[in-house]
C-alpha positions in Angstrom: 31.5 18.8 -20.7 31.9 22.6 -21.3 32.3 24.9 -18.5 29.2 27.0 -20.0 26.8 23.9 -20.4 27.3 23.2 -16.8 26.5 26.6 -15.5 23.2 26.4 -17.7 22.2 23.3 -16.5 22.5 24.4 -13.0 21.1 27.8 -13.3 18.2 26.2 -15.0 17.8 23.4 -12.1 18.1 26.5 -9.5 15.1 28.2 -11.1 12.7 25.1 -11.6 13.5 24.0 -7.8 12.6 27.6 -6.7 9.8 28.0 -8.7 8.2 25.1 -7.8 8.7 25.9 -4.0 6.8 29.0 -4.5 4.0 27.4 -6.3 3.8 24.9 -3.5 4.1 27.1 -0.4 1.4 29.2 -2.7 -1.0 26.8 -3.0 -0.6 25.0 0.3 -1.7 28.1 2.2 -4.5 28.0 0.3 -5.8 24.8 0.5 -4.5 23.5 4.0 -7.6 24.2 5.5 -9.9 22.8 3.1 -7.0 19.8 3.6 -7.5 19.7 7.4 -11.1 20.0 7.4 -11.5 16.8 4.9 -8.7 15.2 7.3 -10.4 15.5 10.4 -14.0 14.4 8.9 -12.3 11.3 7.5 -10.7 10.5 11.1 -14.4 10.8 12.4 -15.9 8.7 9.7 -12.5 6.3 9.8 -14.0 3.3 11.1 -10.7 1.4 11.0 -8.3 0.1 14.4 -5.7 -1.0 12.0 -4.7 0.0 8.3 -2.9 -2.6 6.3 -0.7 -1.9 3.2 -0.3 -4.8 0.9 -3.2 -6.9 0.7 -0.8 -10.0 -0.9 -0.6 -13.1 1.2 0.6 -11.6 4.2 -1.4 -8.5 4.3 -4.5 -10.6 3.5 -3.8 -13.3 6.3 -2.8 -10.6 8.7 -6.0 -8.7 7.6 -8.4 -11.4 8.4 -6.4 -12.4 11.5 -7.0 -9.1 12.9 -10.7 -9.0 11.8 -11.1 -12.2 13.4 -10.1 -11.2 16.9 -12.6 -8.0 16.3 -10.8 -5.2 15.6 -12.0 -2.9 12.2 -9.2 -3.4 9.6 -8.7 -1.3 6.3 -6.7 -3.4 4.0 -5.0 -1.3 1.0 -3.6 -2.8 -2.1 -2.1 -0.3 -4.5 -2.7 -1.9 -7.7 -6.0 -4.9 -8.3 -4.9 -5.6 -12.0 -3.4 -9.0 -12.5 0.1 -9.0 -12.3 2.3 -10.1 -15.7 3.8 -12.7 -13.7 2.5 -14.9 -10.9 4.0 -14.8 -7.3 3.4 -16.3 -4.4 1.1 -19.6 -5.9 2.8 -22.3 -4.7 1.8 -23.6 -1.2 4.5 -24.9 0.9 3.3 -27.6 3.5 3.9 -25.0 6.5 1.6 -22.5 4.3 -1.0 -25.5 4.2 -0.7 -25.6 8.4 -0.7 -21.7 8.8 -4.2 -22.1 7.0 -5.6 -24.5 8.9 -4.6 -22.4 12.0 -6.7 -19.5 10.4 -9.2 -21.5 9.7 -9.3 -21.0 5.7 -8.2 -24.5 4.9 -11.6 -25.4 3.2 -11.8 -25.5 -0.4 -8.1 -26.2 -0.6 -8.2 -29.9 -0.7 -8.9 -30.2 -4.1 -6.8 -27.2 -5.8 -3.8 -27.8 -7.6 -1.1 -30.5 -6.9 -1.3 -32.1 -3.5 2.3 -31.6 -1.3 3.5 -33.9 1.3 4.9 -32.8 4.2 
């Protein structure tokens, strides 16, 4: 690679980083009180004892268990669209046992193929 091209790329990158930093710091100072007020209000209104990130099989089971124990739970899922490929739909015998322990086995008796174990 040509040395002049490398210098141009580095100077362009440096200019971008400095411009972004100045822009970020300038806007942050203007918005900081508004954001702090909004965050304080959200904390006051928040009724969650526990926040669970990910509402897949594990996150949903954890949210259910904690809510059943009386905790206020907020489960956050990144994307509620139907996935392109299915994952986690096979139920191992241990999974059925866990559903029974959680009290969620009702309705699974006639779904899919039975498993033995």
